[in-house]
PLY file of the C-alpha trace (Angstrom):
ply
format ascii 1.0
element vertex 136
property float x
property float y
property float z
element edge 135
property int vertex1
property int vertex2
end_header
13.39 -3.93 21.56
13.28 -1.45 23.66
15.13 0.91 22.22
12.36 1.03 19.52
9.78 0.87 22.03
11.39 4.70 22.97
11.89 5.78 19.84
8.26 5.01 19.35
7.79 6.64 22.49
9.07 9.60 21.45
7.00 10.10 18.52
3.63 9.39 19.93
4.66 12.41 21.81
5.66 14.54 20.44
2.98 13.89 18.19
-0.06 14.28 20.47
1.68 17.39 22.25
1.85 18.90 18.32
-1.84 18.26 18.06
-2.34 19.40 22.54
-2.19 23.02 20.85
-5.51 22.55 18.72
-7.56 21.84 21.11
-10.43 24.34 22.74
-10.27 22.54 26.24
-8.30 20.85 28.14
-7.99 17.39 28.09
-10.03 15.23 31.21
-8.46 12.33 32.88
-10.74 9.66 30.50
-9.20 11.17 27.76
-6.07 11.82 28.84
-6.65 7.67 29.71
-7.96 7.18 26.24
-4.78 8.59 24.38
-2.51 6.45 27.17
-4.27 3.31 26.34
-4.12 3.92 22.22
-0.46 5.13 22.64
0.23 1.74 24.25
-1.48 -0.54 21.56
0.56 1.29 18.80
3.98 0.77 20.64
2.68 -2.98 20.74
1.92 -2.66 17.49
5.37 -1.53 16.47
6.91 -4.49 18.39
4.51 -7.05 16.70
5.87 -6.19 13.41
9.45 -5.55 14.78
9.41 -8.69 15.89
8.05 -10.61 11.94
10.78 -8.37 10.72
13.83 -9.37 8.74
14.75 -11.73 11.82
13.22 -9.22 14.70
16.31 -6.04 13.28
16.92 -3.09 16.61
18.01 -0.72 14.27
16.42 0.70 12.45
17.80 3.03 9.75
15.28 6.50 10.35
17.89 8.50 8.68
19.87 9.81 5.30
22.79 7.13 4.84
25.00 9.48 4.44
25.89 12.40 7.04
28.25 15.27 5.90
30.31 16.61 9.06
30.25 19.33 9.49
27.79 22.93 8.55
29.94 23.19 5.03
31.66 22.29 2.72
34.75 24.02 2.64
36.14 26.20 0.73
33.91 26.72 -1.62
37.06 25.99 -4.92
35.01 24.93 -7.31
32.14 26.61 -7.25
29.71 24.92 -6.12
29.94 22.00 -8.09
31.19 19.29 -5.58
28.40 19.43 -3.81
25.70 19.45 -6.77
27.67 16.14 -8.25
26.79 14.49 -5.17
24.01 14.99 -4.46
23.43 13.96 -8.32
25.05 10.66 -7.64
28.10 11.89 -9.74
31.41 10.38 -7.76
33.97 7.49 -8.99
35.47 5.67 -6.78
39.80 6.67 -7.18
40.89 2.88 -7.22
39.01 -0.50 -7.17
36.66 -1.57 -4.40
36.51 -4.56 -3.14
33.25 -6.33 -3.71
34.04 -8.92 -1.13
31.56 -8.57 2.13
33.13 -8.68 5.09
31.48 -10.46 8.16
28.48 -9.37 10.61
28.75 -6.01 12.41
28.56 -5.64 16.18
25.89 -2.70 17.68
26.54 -1.99 20.65
24.21 0.04 22.59
24.53 1.95 26.45
23.10 -0.85 27.66
26.19 -3.30 26.95
23.30 -5.13 24.94
24.73 -5.68 21.33
23.62 -6.58 18.29
24.27 -7.62 15.52
23.79 -6.41 11.45
24.59 -7.57 7.83
27.31 -4.83 6.35
27.01 -4.44 2.57
30.03 -4.43 0.50
32.05 -0.90 0.24
31.26 -1.55 -3.59
27.75 -1.75 -2.56
28.10 0.45 -0.66
29.57 3.20 -3.40
26.73 1.68 -5.87
23.92 2.55 -2.78
25.22 6.22 -2.17
24.49 6.53 -6.50
22.10 5.63 -6.44
20.63 7.93 -3.23
21.30 11.09 -5.86
18.10 12.71 -6.13
18.95 15.97 -7.32
19.82 17.52 -11.24
0 1
1 2
2 3
3 4
4 5
5 6
6 7
7 8
8 9
9 10
10 11
11 12
12 13
13 14
14 15
15 16
16 17
17 18
18 19
19 20
20 21
21 22
22 23
23 24
24 25
25 26
26 27
27 28
28 29
29 30
30 31
31 32
32 33
33 34
34 35
35 36
36 37
37 38
38 39
39 40
40 41
41 42
42 43
43 44
44 45
45 46
46 47
47 48
48 49
49 50
50 51
51 52
52 53
53 54
54 55
55 56
56 57
57 58
58 59
59 60
60 61
61 62
62 63
63 64
64 65
65 66
66 67
67 68
68 69
69 70
70 71
71 72
72 73
73 74
74 75
75 76
76 77
77 78
78 79
79 80
80 81
81 82
82 83
83 84
84 85
85 86
86 87
87 88
88 89
89 90
90 91
91 92
92 93
93 94
94 95
95 96
96 97
97 98
98 99
99 100
100 101
101 102
102 103
103 104
104 105
105 106
106 107
107 108
108 109
109 110
110 111
111 112
112 113
113 114
114 115
115 116
116 117
117 118
118 119
119 120
120 121
121 122
122 123
123 124
124 125
125 126
126 127
127 128
128 129
129 130
130 131
131 132
132 133
133 134
134 135
C-alpha cells in the first residue's frame, strides 16, 4: 500500500509541477496549503479504491506486460518482419506450452515486505501476448 501511495504522490507532484508554469503569479501559502489538502484527499481516495479492489493488491501493472531489453531488435536479417509480427501478435509457440497455472508468486519489496500475486499458465501468457498485438 505504501508503494502505491508513493506512486500517487509522484504522479500528483508531477502534475502540479507540469501545470505550475501556467500561472502568472507565484502561489500563495494558502494556495499551497489548499493544493496539499487536495493531494492528501486524492491519495486517501486512491488508498480506499485499492483496498476495495480484488484483495487490495499492492502491485499494479502500469505499463506494457512485455518489455524489449536493449534498444533494438538486433541485426535486420529479415527486413523487420520479426518486429512487425511481434507488434501484430503473429507468433506461435515452437512447442506445446503448459496450460496449468503454477502456484501464486511472491513479490518482495526492498523493505522486506512481501505480497502474493496470482500467476497465469504459459499458454495463457502466450494468448495474452498475442491478444496485445495492435499493429496491422
